[in-house]
TORGU-272458 format. One record per atom (N, C-alpha, C): atom name; x, y, z; residue in one letter. Coordinates in steps of 0.1 Angstrom, whole numbers, plus 5000, padded with zeros to 4 digits. Layout:
// TORGU-272458
at,X,Y,Z,aa
CA,X,Y,Z,A
...
// end
This chain:
// TORGU-272458
at,X,Y,Z,aa
N,9437,0422,3726,X
CA,9442,0424,3713,X
C,9457,0423,3718,X
N,9464,0413,3710,X
CA,9480,0412,3714,X
C,9490,0418,3704,X
N,9499,0427,3712,X
CA,9506,0435,3702,X
C,9521,0430,3706,X
N,9522,0417,3706,X
CA,9534,0413,3704,X
C,9544,0411,3690,X
N,9555,0413,3692,X
CA,9564,0409,3679,X
C,9567,0396,3678,X
N,9565,0391,3665,X
CA,9568,0377,3661,X
C,9585,0376,3659,X
N,9588,0365,3664,X
CA,9602,0360,3662,X
C,9605,0362,3645,X
N,9615,0364,3640,X
CA,9616,0365,3626,X
C,9626,0351,3623,X
N,9621,0343,3615,X
CA,9628,0331,3612,X
C,9641,0333,3604,X
N,9643,0344,3596,X
CA,9656,0348,3591,X
C,9666,0355,3600,X
N,9662,0361,3609,X
CA,9670,0366,3621,X
C,9677,0352,3628,X
N,9669,0343,3630,X
CA,9674,0329,3638,X
C,9684,0325,3628,X
N,9682,0322,3617,X
CA,9690,0318,3605,X
C,9704,0325,3605,X
N,9701,0337,3602,X
CA,9714,0346,3604,X
C,9722,0344,3616,X
N,9717,0342,3628,X
CA,9725,0341,3640,X
C,9734,0327,3639,X
N,9725,0316,3635,X
CA,9730,0303,3634,X
C,9741,0303,3623,X
N,9741,0307,3609,X
CA,9747,0307,3599,X
C,9762,0318,3605,X
N,9759,0329,3613,X
CA,9772,0336,3614,X
C,9780,0330,3626,X
N,9772,0323,3634,X
CA,9780,0315,3646,X
C,9785,0302,3642,X
N,9780,0298,3630,X
CA,9785,0285,3626,X
C,9797,0288,3618,X
N,9801,0296,3612,X
CA,9813,0301,3606,X
C,9824,0305,3616,X
N,9819,0309,3628,X
CA,9830,0312,3638,X
C,9835,0300,3646,X
N,9827,0289,3644,X
CA,9833,0273,3650,X
C,9822,0271,3662,X
N,9824,0257,3666,X
CA,9815,0249,3677,X
C,9817,0258,3689,X
N,9826,0265,3694,X
CA,9827,0271,3705,X
C,9817,0282,3708,X
N,9812,0283,3698,X
CA,9804,0295,3698,X
C,9787,0292,3699,X
N,9786,0278,3705,X
CA,9772,0273,3705,X
C,9763,0280,3713,X
N,9772,0281,3726,X
CA,9762,0290,3737,X
C,9758,0302,3733,X
N,9769,0311,3725,X
CA,9767,0322,3721,X
C,9753,0324,3714,X
N,9752,0313,3702,X
CA,9742,0311,3693,X
C,9729,0311,3703,X
N,9730,0302,3712,X
CA,9720,0298,3722,X
C,9711,0312,3727,X
N,9721,0319,3733,X
CA,9719,0331,3742,X
C,9714,0340,3733,X
N,9719,0343,3723,X
CA,9713,0352,3709,X
C,9697,0350,3707,X
N,9697,0336,3703,X
CA,9684,0331,3699,X
C,9672,0333,3711,X
N,9678,0328,3724,X
CA,9671,0331,3736,X
C,9667,0346,3739,X
N,9676,0356,3737,X
CA,9674,0369,3739,X
C,9664,0376,3724,X
N,9663,0370,3713,X
CA,9655,0374,3707,X
C,9641,0373,3709,X
N,9641,0359,3714,X
CA,9624,0355,3718,X
C,9620,0361,3729,X
N,9632,0362,3737,X
CA,9627,0369,3750,X
C,9623,0386,3745,X
N,9627,0391,3738,X
CA,9624,0405,3730,X
C,9610,0405,3725,X
N,9609,0393,3719,X
CA,9596,0391,3711,X
C,9585,0389,3721,X
N,9585,0385,3735,X
CA,9574,0383,3742,X
C,9571,0394,3752,X
N,9578,0403,3752,X
CA,9576,0416,3759,X
C,9566,0425,3753,X
N,9555,0428,3758,X
CA,9544,0438,3754,X
C,9550,0448,3750,X
N,9544,0454,3740,X
CA,9548,0468,3733,X
C,9540,0479,3743,X
N,9547,0492,3744,X
CA,9540,0500,3751,X
C,9530,0507,3740,X
N,9519,0510,3748,X
CA,9504,0516,3739,X
C,9506,0529,3742,X
N,9502,0537,3727,X
CA,9501,0551,3733,X
C,9489,0555,3735,X
N,9482,0567,3741,X
CA,9469,0569,3743,X
C,9463,0571,3727,X
N,9468,0571,3717,X
CA,9464,0571,3704,X
C,9461,0559,3701,X
N,9468,0549,3703,X
CA,9466,0535,3703,X
C,9453,0531,3707,X
N,9453,0534,3723,X
CA,9441,0529,3729,X
C,9428,0534,3722,X
N,9428,0548,3719,X
CA,9415,0555,3713,X
C,9414,0547,3702,X
N,9424,0542,3694,X
CA,9422,0536,3679,X
C,9414,0521,3683,X
N,9417,0513,3693,X
CA,9418,0499,3695,X
C,9402,0503,3701,X
N,9398,0513,3709,X
CA,9381,0515,3715,X
C,9375,0517,3703,X
N,9380,0525,3694,X
CA,9370,0529,3682,X
C,9367,0518,3674,X
N,9375,0506,3675,X
CA,9372,0495,3667,X
C,9360,0485,3673,X
N,9359,0489,3686,X
CA,9350,0479,3692,X
C,9336,0484,3690,X
N,9326,0474,3695,X
CA,9311,0480,3694,X
C,9310,0486,3707,X
N,9298,0492,3705,X
CA,9293,0501,3719,X
C,9294,0492,3730,X
N,9287,0482,3729,X
CA,9283,0471,3741,X
C,9298,0467,3746,X
N,9307,0464,3737,X
CA,9321,0457,3737,X
C,9329,0469,3748,X
N,9327,0482,3742,X
CA,9336,0493,3747,X
C,9328,0497,3762,X
N,9314,0493,3763,X
CA,9313,0496,3777,X
C,9314,0486,3784,X
N,9313,0472,3783,X
CA,9317,0463,3789,X
C,9332,0459,3794,X
N,9342,0467,3784,X
CA,9355,0467,3788,X
C,9359,0479,3797,X
N,9350,0492,3797,X
CA,9354,0501,3805,X
C,9348,0501,3817,X
N,9337,0494,3819,X
CA,9329,0493,3830,X
C,9337,0493,3844,X
N,9348,0488,3848,X
CA,9355,0487,3858,X
C,9361,0501,3861,X
N,9362,0510,3848,X
CA,9370,0521,3849,X
C,9359,0534,3854,X
N,9349,0532,3852,X
CA,9337,0544,3852,X
C,9334,0543,3870,X
N,9334,0557,3871,X
CA,9332,0559,3885,X
C,9317,0560,3889,X
N,9312,0552,3896,X
CA,9298,0550,3900,X
C,9293,0562,3909,X
N,9283,0569,3903,X
CA,9278,0578,3913,X
C,9267,0572,3919,X
N,9266,0573,3934,X
CA,9258,0569,3941,X
C,9250,0581,3947,X
N,9236,0579,3950,X
CA,9228,0588,3956,X
C,9230,0594,3968,X
N,9234,0604,3970,X
CA,9235,0610,3983,X
C,9224,0611,3993,X
N,9214,0615,3983,X
CA,9200,0618,3990,X
C,9195,0604,3997,X
N,9195,0594,3989,X
CA,9195,0580,3995,X
C,9206,0576,4006,X
N,9217,0578,4005,X
CA,9226,0575,4017,X
C,9222,0583,4027,X
N,9217,0594,4029,X
CA,9211,0602,4040,X
C,9200,0595,4045,X
N,9190,0593,4037,X
CA,9178,0589,4040,X
C,9179,0578,4047,X
N,9189,0567,4042,X
CA,9192,0553,4048,X
C,9195,0556,4060,X
N,9206,0565,4065,X
CA,9213,0567,4076,X
C,9203,0573,4088,X
N,9195,0580,4083,X
CA,9185,0585,4091,X
C,9175,0577,4096,X
N,9170,0567,4085,X
CA,9162,0557,4092,X
C,9168,0546,4100,X
N,9178,0544,4097,X
CA,9186,0535,4107,X
C,9190,0542,4120,X
N,9193,0555,4124,X
CA,9194,0562,4133,X
C,9182,0564,4142,X
N,9171,0560,4138,X
CA,9160,0564,4145,X
C,9159,0553,4158,X
N,9158,0540,4155,X
CA,9159,0530,4164,X
C,9172,0531,4175,X
N,9182,0534,4168,X
CA,9196,0535,4176,X
C,9195,0546,4185,X
N,9189,0556,4180,X
CA,9188,0569,4191,X
C,9182,0566,4203,X
N,9169,0558,4199,X
CA,9162,0552,4209,X
C,9168,0543,4219,X
N,9177,0534,4215,X
CA,9185,0526,4221,X
C,9194,0533,4231,X
N,9201,0540,4224,X
CA,9212,0549,4228,X
C,9210,0558,4239,X
N,9198,0563,4236,X
CA,9192,0575,4246,X
C,9186,0566,4261,X
N,9181,0555,4258,X
CA,9177,0545,4266,X
C,9188,0540,4278,X
N,9197,0537,4271,X
CA,9211,0529,4278,X
C,9222,0538,4284,X
N,9224,0547,4275,X
CA,9233,0557,4277,X
C,9233,0571,4282,X
N,9219,0576,4279,X
CA,9212,0589,4281,X
C,9217,0598,4268,X
N,9222,0609,4275,X
CA,9231,0620,4266,X
C,9242,0617,4257,X
N,9249,0608,4264,X
CA,9261,0603,4257,X
C,9261,0592,4246,X
N,9249,0586,4246,X
CA,9245,0576,4237,X
C,9240,0584,4222,X
N,9231,0594,4227,X
CA,9221,0601,4216,X
C,9238,0610,4208,X
N,9247,0614,4215,X
CA,9257,0620,4211,X
C,9263,0612,4199,X
N,9268,0602,4204,X
CA,9275,0589,4198,X
C,9268,0586,4184,X
N,9254,0586,4187,X
CA,9248,0579,4173,X
C,9247,0593,4165,X
N,9245,0605,4170,X
CA,9248,0617,4161,X
C,9260,0619,4155,X
N,9270,0618,4163,X
CA,9284,0617,4157,X
C,9286,0605,4145,X
N,9283,0594,4149,X
CA,9283,0585,4139,X
C,9276,0590,4125,X
N,9261,0594,4126,X
CA,9256,0599,4114,X
C,9263,0608,4106,X
N,9268,0620,4111,X
CA,9278,0632,4109,X
C,9291,0623,4102,X
N,9295,0615,4104,X
CA,9306,0608,4101,X
C,9302,0598,4088,X
N,9292,0593,4086,X
CA,9287,0583,4076,X
C,9283,0594,4064,X
N,9276,0606,4064,X
CA,9270,0614,4059,X
C,9284,0621,4050,X
N,9293,0627,4058,X
CA,9304,0634,4052,X
C,9313,0623,4045,X
N,9316,0611,4048,X
CA,9321,0600,4039,X
C,9312,0597,4027,X
N,9302,0599,4028,X
CA,9295,0596,4016,X
C,9294,0610,4007,X
N,9297,0618,4012,X
CA,9297,0632,4003,X
C,9312,0633,3995,X
N,9322,0629,4004,X
CA,9336,0629,4001,X
C,9336,0619,3988,X
N,9330,0608,3991,X
CA,9333,0597,3982,X
C,9328,0599,3969,X
// end
């Protein structure tokens, strides 16, 4: 939905007529005034929260859901994340224990704690 202001033809005519009376030396000023008028009309106006609510209220439920989808925080399953980390850690623990002994096991456990804490914080 565009909230741009339109350039008023009467405003342009007023600028041209006023500067015509001043003489030809004011053509650059006329052009600058018309350019400024057009530039002002191209700036998007600020929308208030009430405007956003009004616009969203005019949309259908499916359009509103599609529009707001990027802004909705997704809820991920913490239990699923923990289960996945533990399932992947079992073979890593075996490999790390066989190749690096206790240091490898501690490294895998530290990695598991990091991933679980990160998933809880997120």
